[in-house]
C-alpha positions as CSV (number, residue, x, y, z in Angstrom):
1,X,4.6,21.7,27.6
2,X,6.0,19.6,25.3
3,X,8.6,21.0,23.1
4,X,8.0,19.9,19.3
5,X,10.7,18.3,17.8
6,X,12.9,19.4,15.7
7,X,14.2,17.1,12.7
8,X,14.8,17.9,8.8
9,X,12.5,18.0,6.3
10,X,12.4,14.3,4.1
11,X,12.2,16.0,1.3
12,X,13.1,19.3,1.1
13,X,16.2,18.5,4.2
14,X,15.0,21.7,6.3
15,X,14.3,22.4,9.4
16,X,10.9,21.2,9.7
17,X,8.5,20.1,13.3
18,X,7.4,17.7,10.5
19,X,8.6,14.4,9.2
20,X,7.5,16.3,5.5
21,X,7.2,20.4,6.2
22,X,4.8,22.6,4.9
23,X,6.1,23.6,2.9
24,X,7.0,20.2,0.7
25,X,3.4,19.3,1.5
26,X,1.8,21.6,-0.4
27,X,3.5,21.0,-3.3
28,X,3.0,17.9,-3.3
29,X,0.3,17.1,-6.0
30,X,-2.0,14.0,-4.9
31,X,-4.0,11.9,-7.2
32,X,-7.8,13.2,-7.4
33,X,-10.4,11.4,-9.2
34,X,-12.5,13.9,-10.8
35,X,-16.4,12.7,-9.5
36,X,-15.0,13.4,-6.1
37,X,-14.9,9.8,-4.5
38,X,-11.8,8.5,-3.1
39,X,-11.8,5.6,-5.1
40,X,-9.2,5.6,-8.1
41,X,-11.0,2.7,-9.7
42,X,-13.7,5.0,-11.3
43,X,-11.3,7.6,-12.8
44,X,-10.6,5.9,-16.6
45,X,-7.2,7.1,-16.8
46,X,-7.1,5.0,-13.6
47,X,-8.9,1.7,-14.3
48,X,-8.0,1.8,-18.3
49,X,-4.1,1.1,-17.0
50,X,-5.0,-1.9,-14.1
51,X,-7.7,-3.4,-17.3
52,X,-6.8,-6.7,-15.8
53,X,-7.5,-6.8,-12.1
54,X,-10.9,-8.1,-10.8
55,X,-10.4,-5.4,-7.7
56,X,-12.8,-2.7,-7.6
57,X,-12.0,-0.4,-4.7
58,X,-8.5,2.1,-5.4
59,X,-7.2,3.7,-2.9
60,X,-3.8,5.3,-2.9
61,X,-1.6,8.6,-2.5
62,X,-0.1,9.8,-6.2
63,X,1.3,9.1,-9.6
64,X,4.9,7.3,-9.3
65,X,7.0,10.1,-9.1
66,X,9.5,12.4,-7.7
67,X,9.5,13.0,-4.2
68,X,7.4,9.8,-3.0
69,X,8.6,7.7,-5.3
70,X,12.1,8.5,-3.7
71,X,10.3,8.2,-0.3
72,X,9.7,4.8,-1.4
73,X,12.8,3.9,-2.7
74,X,14.8,4.9,0.1
75,X,12.0,2.8,2.9
76,X,12.6,-0.1,0.5
77,X,16.6,-0.7,-0.1
78,X,17.9,1.7,2.4
79,X,15.9,1.0,5.3
80,X,14.8,4.4,5.5
81,X,12.4,3.3,8.3
82,X,11.3,7.0,9.0
83,X,9.5,7.1,5.3
84,X,7.4,4.5,6.2
85,X,6.0,6.7,9.5
86,X,6.1,9.9,6.2
87,X,4.1,8.2,3.7
88,X,1.5,6.5,6.5
89,X,0.4,10.4,7.6
90,X,0.1,11.5,4.4
91,X,-2.0,8.4,3.5
92,X,-4.3,9.2,6.5
93,X,-4.7,13.0,6.0
94,X,-5.1,12.4,2.3
95,X,-7.5,9.6,1.8
96,X,-8.7,8.5,5.4
97,X,-11.8,11.8,6.1
98,X,-14.3,11.3,9.1
99,X,-17.5,10.2,6.8
100,X,-14.7,7.7,4.8
101,X,-16.0,3.6,6.2
102,X,-12.5,2.1,7.4
103,X,-11.8,-1.9,6.9
104,X,-11.6,-3.2,9.9
105,X,-7.9,-4.9,9.6
106,X,-5.2,-4.1,7.6
107,X,-3.4,-6.8,5.5
108,X,0.2,-6.0,4.1
109,X,1.5,-7.6,1.3
110,X,4.1,-10.1,2.7
111,X,7.4,-11.1,1.4
112,X,8.9,-14.4,1.0
113,X,10.6,-15.5,3.6
114,X,13.9,-16.0,0.7
115,X,13.6,-12.0,0.1
116,X,12.8,-11.2,4.0
117,X,15.5,-12.9,5.8
118,X,18.2,-10.9,3.2
119,X,16.3,-7.6,3.4
120,X,15.4,-8.1,6.8
121,X,12.4,-6.3,6.8
122,X,9.0,-5.7,4.8
123,X,8.1,-1.8,3.4
124,X,4.7,-2.0,2.9
125,X,4.7,-4.5,6.8
126,X,5.5,-0.9,7.3
127,X,4.1,1.9,6.0
128,X,0.9,-0.7,8.0
129,X,1.9,-1.2,11.1
130,X,1.9,2.8,11.1
131,X,-1.1,3.3,9.3
132,X,-2.6,0.7,11.8
133,X,-1.2,3.0,15.0
134,X,-2.8,5.9,13.7
135,X,-5.7,4.9,13.0
136,X,-6.4,1.9,16.0
137,X,-7.1,-0.3,12.8
138,X,-5.2,-3.8,13.2
139,X,-2.5,-4.6,10.8
140,X,-3.0,-8.7,10.3
141,X,0.4,-9.8,8.2
142,X,-0.4,-13.2,9.8
143,X,-3.1,-13.7,7.7
144,X,-1.8,-14.2,4.3
145,X,1.3,-15.9,3.0
146,X,3.5,-15.5,0.3
147,X,4.5,-19.1,-0.9
148,X,6.4,-19.0,-3.7
149,X,9.8,-16.6,-4.5
150,X,8.8,-15.1,-7.9
151,X,11.3,-13.4,-10.2
152,X,11.4,-9.5,-9.7
153,X,8.4,-7.5,-11.1
154,X,10.4,-5.1,-12.8
155,X,11.9,-6.4,-16.0
156,X,8.6,-7.9,-16.7
157,X,6.0,-7.1,-19.4
158,X,2.5,-7.3,-17.9
159,X,1.1,-10.2,-19.4
160,X,4.8,-12.0,-17.8
161,X,3.4,-10.7,-14.5
162,X,0.7,-12.2,-14.2
163,X,1.8,-15.1,-15.3
164,X,4.5,-15.0,-13.4
165,X,2.2,-13.9,-9.9
166,X,0.6,-17.2,-10.5
167,X,0.3,-18.8,-7.3
168,X,2.2,-16.9,-4.8
169,X,-0.2,-16.3,-1.7
170,X,-1.8,-18.0,-0.2
171,X,-3.8,-17.6,3.4
172,X,-2.2,-19.5,6.2
173,X,-4.3,-22.7,8.0
174,X,-4.7,-21.4,11.2
175,X,-5.2,-17.6,10.0
176,X,-8.8,-18.6,8.1
177,X,-11.1,-18.3,11.2
178,X,-9.8,-15.2,11.9
179,X,-10.4,-13.6,8.3
180,X,-13.9,-15.2,8.9
181,X,-14.4,-12.9,11.0
182,X,-14.0,-9.8,9.3
183,X,-16.3,-8.7,6.4
184,X,-14.5,-5.6,5.3
185,X,-10.2,-5.7,5.1
186,X,-7.3,-3.0,3.2
187,X,-4.8,-4.8,1.2
188,X,-2.0,-2.3,1.6
189,X,0.6,-2.4,-0.9
190,X,3.2,0.5,-1.6
191,X,2.9,0.8,-5.4
192,X,0.3,-0.4,-7.7
193,X,1.9,-0.8,-11.4
194,X,-0.4,-3.9,-13.3
195,X,-1.6,-4.5,-10.7
196,X,-0.7,-8.3,-10.9
197,X,1.1,-8.7,-7.4
198,X,-2.1,-6.9,-5.3
199,X,-4.4,-8.6,-7.5
200,X,-3.5,-12.2,-6.5
201,X,-3.5,-11.5,-3.3
202,X,-6.0,-9.9,-4.0
203,X,-7.8,-13.4,-5.4
204,X,-6.5,-15.0,-2.7
205,X,-8.4,-13.5,-0.2
206,X,-11.7,-14.0,-1.9
207,X,-11.1,-17.4,-2.4
208,X,-11.0,-17.9,1.1
209,X,-13.8,-15.5,1.9
210,X,-15.9,-15.0,-0.8
211,X,-18.4,-12.3,0.7
212,X,-15.1,-10.5,2.0
213,X,-15.1,-6.0,1.0
214,X,-11.6,-6.1,0.4
215,X,-10.3,-2.4,-0.2
216,X,-6.3,-2.0,-1.9
217,X,-4.5,1.1,-0.4
218,X,-1.2,1.9,-1.5
219,X,1.0,4.9,-1.8
220,X,1.4,5.3,-5.9
221,X,0.4,3.5,-8.8
222,X,2.0,4.2,-12.7
223,X,-0.9,5.8,-14.7
224,X,-0.4,5.4,-17.7
225,X,0.3,8.4,-19.9
């Protein structure tokens, strides 16, 4: 009989058989739409903060606060790759019940080549890779390209973010036929604040394939209080 791997919980650092121990999981506060639907865009509190987006299907784990925010920043800025697997596991456990209609493919938000060469990895791709392994849904990371080296979004207002992302994405010409084979995909972004980046990618996909259903998957969103 194979023994379980013993490690430290990524949150409390105590010995655990899982990346996030069951005690920390019990303390996590996930987003739950009051209507009981997993689609957070049906929740006015979420929709109000994302008034300027075109997508209508959003599935996320939690508000962007500790401890998930720390796991995300550790992955994004310190290459703590085990965080990607832990976050993917949480997403599947919370958002993908057996009766949920699943997309045919996952598409992670890409980085521009300049940023990728500097960072050496894409945090959204890393989480998406583990989502694919857990769900058996293929991760298509070569369909969507980031063709503009945009400014960092952090210090920009909502309107500035929208302008900053205009024309930022394109579909690889060699991937148009491949994209056309799908009727339902999920676009994955690790964190959604104003939705400007995700929406620009969403519109790019819809322009190339108007009949395509595009769900948005994310680990955290920034709620408006």
